Kinemage of the C-alpha trace (Angstrom):
@kinemage 1
@onewidth
@group {chain A} dominant
@subgroup {mainchain}
@vectorlist {calphas} color= white
{ca met a 1} P -105.975 -136.853 115.649
{ca val a 2} L -108.806 -138.700 117.517
{ca gly a 3} L -111.395 -137.862 115.643
{ca thr a 4} L -109.617 -138.435 112.277
{ca val a 5} L -109.531 -141.661 113.130
{ca leu a 6} L -112.961 -141.969 114.495
{ca trp a 7} L -114.058 -140.955 111.640
{ca thr a 8} L -111.338 -143.107 109.147
{ca ala a 9} L -112.532 -145.674 111.009
{ca gly a 10} L -116.580 -145.369 110.999
{ca ala a 11} L -115.910 -144.865 106.993
{ca ile a 12} L -114.489 -148.324 106.558
{ca gly a 13} L -116.721 -149.925 109.361
{ca gly a 14} L -119.896 -148.618 108.006
{ca ala a 15} L -121.443 -145.934 108.658
{ca pro a 16} L -119.622 -142.035 109.077
{ca pro a 17} L -119.650 -141.297 113.024
{ca ala a 18} L -121.010 -138.598 114.239
{ca leu a 19} L -119.897 -134.923 113.069
{ca arg a 20} L -119.250 -134.076 116.743
{ca asp a 21} L -116.255 -136.439 116.608
{ca leu a 22} L -115.193 -134.469 113.171
{ca leu a 23} L -115.490 -131.331 114.852
{ca ser a 24} L -114.205 -132.151 118.089
{ca gln a 25} L -110.147 -131.442 117.081
{ca ser a 26} L -111.979 -128.319 115.556
{ca ser a 27} L -112.332 -125.757 117.817
{ca ser a 28} L -110.479 -123.142 116.462
{ca ile a 29} L -113.444 -122.553 114.690
{ca ala a 30} L -115.739 -123.094 117.693
{ca pro a 31} L -118.443 -125.848 116.988
{ca arg a 32} L -121.946 -125.610 118.195
{ca asp a 33} L -124.167 -128.015 117.972
{ca asp a 34} L -127.551 -126.523 116.608
{ca thr a 35} L -129.125 -129.487 115.242
{ca ala a 36} L -132.687 -128.633 116.446
{ca thr a 37} L -132.549 -125.544 114.597
{ca leu a 38} L -130.862 -126.163 111.203
{ca cys a 39} L -132.176 -129.709 110.941
{ca val a 40} L -135.597 -128.713 110.887
{ca gln a 41} L -135.397 -126.604 108.195
{ca val a 42} L -133.379 -129.018 105.766
{ca asp a 43} L -134.463 -132.798 107.177
{ca cys a 44} L -130.950 -133.673 107.825
{ca val a 45} L -129.438 -135.603 110.421
{ca glu a 46} L -126.690 -133.188 112.835
{ca gly a 47} L -126.558 -129.761 111.788
{ca trp a 48} L -122.999 -127.592 113.730
{ca ser a 49} L -122.610 -124.146 113.258
{ca thr a 50} L -119.142 -123.179 113.771
{ca asp a 51} L -117.139 -119.549 113.127
{ca ala a 52} L -116.466 -120.953 109.232
{ca gly a 53} L -120.089 -121.800 107.963
{ca ile a 54} L -122.510 -124.564 108.641
{ca phe a 55} L -122.014 -129.193 108.422
{ca leu a 56} L -124.967 -130.852 108.132
{ca arg a 57} L -125.202 -134.215 108.409
{ca phe a 58} L -127.683 -136.004 106.150
{ca arg a 59} L -128.981 -139.945 105.985
{ca thr a 60} L -127.442 -139.745 102.750
{ca ser a 61} L -125.012 -138.620 100.224
{ca asp a 62} L -128.156 -137.923 97.458
{ca leu a 63} L -129.994 -135.744 99.824
{ca ala a 64} L -126.658 -133.931 100.500
{ca glu a 65} L -125.800 -133.489 97.227
{ca tyr a 66} L -129.372 -132.786 96.416
{ca trp a 67} L -129.350 -129.649 99.673
{ca his a 68} L -125.853 -128.727 98.186
{ca tyr a 69} L -127.833 -127.499 94.585
{ca val a 70} L -130.717 -125.938 97.062
{ca ile a 71} L -128.027 -123.991 98.969
{ca gly a 72} L -126.068 -123.263 96.150
{ca gly a 73} L -123.728 -121.506 96.477
{ca asp a 74} L -120.362 -121.536 98.802
{ca ser a 75} L -120.973 -124.796 99.712
{ca ile a 76} L -119.339 -128.400 99.250
{ca ile a 77} L -120.103 -132.104 99.881
{ca tyr a 78} L -118.922 -134.940 100.594
{ca asp a 79} L -120.279 -138.363 100.866
{ca asp a 80} L -123.067 -136.888 104.119
{ca val a 81} L -121.827 -134.162 105.006
{ca leu a 82} L -122.120 -130.673 103.259
{ca leu a 83} L -120.765 -127.772 104.155
{ca asp a 84} L -122.731 -123.930 103.703
{ca met a 85} L -119.937 -121.361 104.207
{ca asn a 86} L -122.005 -118.609 102.490
{ca gly a 87} L -121.769 -115.291 103.963
{ca val a 88} L -118.809 -115.891 106.226
{ca glu a 89} L -115.948 -114.151 105.463
{ca leu a 90} L -112.477 -116.555 105.465
{ca thr a 91} L -109.134 -116.272 104.299
{ca gln a 92} L -107.498 -118.507 101.858
{ca asp a 93} L -105.359 -120.097 105.567
{ca asp a 94} L -108.906 -120.038 107.273
{ca arg a 95} L -110.261 -121.978 104.281
{ca arg a 96} L -108.199 -124.232 103.744
{ca tyr a 97} L -108.729 -125.145 107.288
{ca val a 98} L -112.285 -125.906 106.753
{ca ile a 99} L -112.152 -127.882 104.111
{ca asp a 100} L -109.487 -130.247 105.462
{ca thr a 101} L -111.600 -130.920 108.400
{ca leu a 102} L -114.296 -131.576 106.024
{ca phe a 103} L -112.394 -133.425 104.037
{ca ser a 104} L -110.380 -134.768 106.861
{ca arg a 105} L -110.694 -138.596 105.833
{ca arg a 106} L -109.720 -138.461 102.162
{ca asp a 107} L -106.279 -139.025 101.037
{ca trp a 108} L -105.652 -136.636 98.495
{ca arg a 109} L -102.190 -138.345 97.083
{ca trp a 110} L -102.241 -139.922 93.684
């Protein structure tokens, strides 16, 4: 809950918070800070490996969109964050959980 509040507050007040805050409440996917390795490859500002895929945060949403097209396959973007699930076998429940994690600050009600 705290991670969601911090993430939402960051979205309202300026730059979104670090992925560390977003993933802090997601211990079931075992987030590991892998920025030093991942961001050398794709010029991101933060990178996390998880059991459900790789989360990458970029300086801008345009860069996230660009890398989404380059990585392709089973990758999703939301604002400046890209989730790469290529090569990860997920159940429907696991996939839903990781999608809900990525989109935690989005209100899906219409």
